[in-house]
N, C-alpha and C positions, 0 to 999 in steps of 0.2 A: 485946877480948873482949866487953865490955859493949855496945860499938857493934854488934858482930855479932849479939848476942842481941836487941837493940832492933830492928835491921833485920829479923830473922827474924820477930819478933812482929808487926811492921807488915805484912809480906807475908802472914802467916797470917790476920791480921784482915781484910785486903783480900779474900783468897780466900774467907773465910767469908761476908763480906758479899755478895760477888758471887754465891756459890752460893745464898744466901737470895733475893736479888733475882731470879736466874734461875729459882729454884724457884717463886717466887710468880707468875711470869708463864708458867710452863710449863703446857700444857694437854694432856690425853689423853682420847681417847674410850674410855670403859669402860662396857660394858653399854648401849650406845647413849645414854648420858647424859654430858654434858661435865662433867669434874671437874678440880680444880686439885691438883697435887702440891706439897706443902709440906715442906721439910726441917726436922725437929725439932732442938732443941738437942743431943740425945744422938746425932745422926747418923742416926736412923731417919726414914722418910718417912710422911706421912699424906696422905689424900686427902679433899678436901672438895668437895661439889657446888657447881658454879658457877651462881649464880642467873641470870647472863647467858646461859649456855648453855641452861639449862632453858627460859627464856622464849623464846629463839630457836627451840628445838624446837617449842614450843607455837604460836608465830606461824607457823611453816612448816606445821605440821599444819592450822591453821585455813585458811591460804591454799590448801593442797591440797584441803581439803574444799569450799571455795567454788568452786574450779575444777571439781571433780567435779559439784557440784549445778548449776552453770551449764551444763555440758555436757549434763546430763539435761534441763534445762528448755528449752534453746534449740530443739530440734526439735519440741516439743509444739505442736499447733495451739491457737489462742486459744479454740477451742470446748471444749477439755479443761479445764474450770474447776477441777475437783477436783485434777487433777494439777499445774496451774500454781500453785494456791493453796498446796498442800502444800509444794512445793519453794521457793516464794518466802518462805514462813513460816520454813523452815529457814535460808535465806540471811539473812533479817533477824535471826534470833537470833545468827548468826555476825558480822554487821556491822550493828548497830542504827542507825548513823548514815547508812547508804546510802539516799539519797532514791529511787533507782530501785526498790529492794526495797520500800520503804514504799508507793510509789504502786502497784506491782503487787499487793501484798497488798490494799490498799484497793479496787483495781479489781475483783479477782476475788471479794472478799467481797461487793461490791455486786452483781456479776453473779450470784452464787449466791443471794443473798437476793431479788433482784428481776430475774430474767432478762428479763422482758417489756420492761424499759426499754431493752434493746439491740436489740430486733427492728425490722426494717423492715416496710413495709406488706404485702409478700407473706407474710412469716413470720407476721404477725398473722392474715392471712386463712386460712392453713393451720391455725393454732392453733384457730380457731373451729370447724373440722371435727374436728380431732384430738381435742380434749378431750371430744367427744361420741361417739367411735368406739372401742369397746373393742379391736378387733383392731389398730388403728393404735397404740394405747397399748402393747399387748403386744409389738408389733414392736420397741419400744425397751426395755420393762421386762424381757423375757425374757433379753436379753443381760446386763443388769445383775444380774438375780437369780441367774444361773448363775455370776457372777464370772469370766467368761472375757475374754480379751484381745480388744479390739474394733478392727477395721479401720474407722476413722471415715470412710473415703472409699468403701469398697465393702462393708463388713461389715453395714451396716444402712441404713435409709432416711436420706436427708440431713437430714430434719426432726428426727431424734433428736438430732443435735448441738445443736440449739437447745432442745429440750424436755426433755432428760434430767434437768435439775435442777429441773423444776417439781414442785409438790406432787402433782399427779395421777400423774406417773410414779413419784415416790418412794414414794407410798402403794401403788401397784400392785406395785412391787418388794417391799415388805414383805409384801404378801399372798402373792405367789408364793414367797418364801422361807419363809414360815410353812407353806405347803402342802408344800414340799419336806421340811421338818423333820417335819411331822406324819405323813407316810406312810413315812418312813424308807427312802428309795430306795437300793438297792445302788449302790456307786460306779460300776460298769461301766454300769448302766442310766442313771445320772445323766449320765455322759459322753456317752452316745448321745443323750439328750434335749437336752443343751446343743448338740449338733451338728445338731439339727433332725431326728433320726431317730425313727421311731415304728413299731410292729409290731402285728400281729394278736395278740390275747390280752392286750394291756396294758389297763390301766384308762383310763377317760376322763380321769382326772386327769393321766395321762401325756401324753395328747393335748394338754391345755392347757399343760403344761410344755414341750412340744416345738414345737407349731405355734401355740400361743396361743389366744385366744378366737376362735371362728369368726365369720365375717361374718353367718352365718345358720344356724339349726337347723330342719330340717324333721322334725317328730315324727309317728310313727305308733303308735297304741295298738291292740293286739289283745288277745285273751283271754290274760291271764297274761304279757303281754310288752309292753315299750316299746322301739320301734326309732327311732333318730335318724340323720339324715344331717347331718353337720357340714360346712358349706360354707366353703371357703377359696379364695383366689386360685390356690393351687397344686394344688388337688384336693379330694377329699371323704374324710371319715372316717365309717364306719358303726359305730354303737354300739348294742349290744343289752344292755339292763339293766346299763348301766355298763361293759360290756366291749367293746373294739374287735373287730368281727367281720370287717371288710373295709376296705381302703384303696384309693382310686382317685386316681392322680396325673394 
């Protein structure tokens, strides 16, 4: 009888140890976090968060974010300095030891602070005319001031891809945005101006925010009235005392 009791105790002890060992290695996904189920001495279960599982989830999330950002930056043209710089900065935060990300951030920071260092002879020649020509500056600045998505191949002159980060363009963008804010344009009108539309009865400020600075202004002064002809490549806008009276395409 004593031998039977001893044998039974040995079996129970073995089973108890086996359950604990199995419990300590058992894992379950609960609320999207990996936890360990552990058998208490009183026969109840408790669940503790697994640091291994949590770290694994974080590593996977970081990996997914890196893949997402790389997919965004890959199709960007090199001329989109702001877009590239923003995305590579985010990638560098996620992977600080990555030499490619470091070099890209340095490259685009330099390009933004000193764009002329990247220009060829032709671009420099165009720049000498551009910086002295208000309507050329506005052809770039207006798109940026309206915060619209830009087709960098067909949506504006090619030289804007080189000159958009220069101080001349940046300052003009600030001026145009200040003008937009100062006259409180209704959203519907603002959308039309951003699309290059203009209409009779609008103010001359609207003309500036739609077609930009004219190449030339022909002015006629009569008794009690000032009439202007604004000359553009695409046509003429006629302004009487600050109000558009006619448009000729």
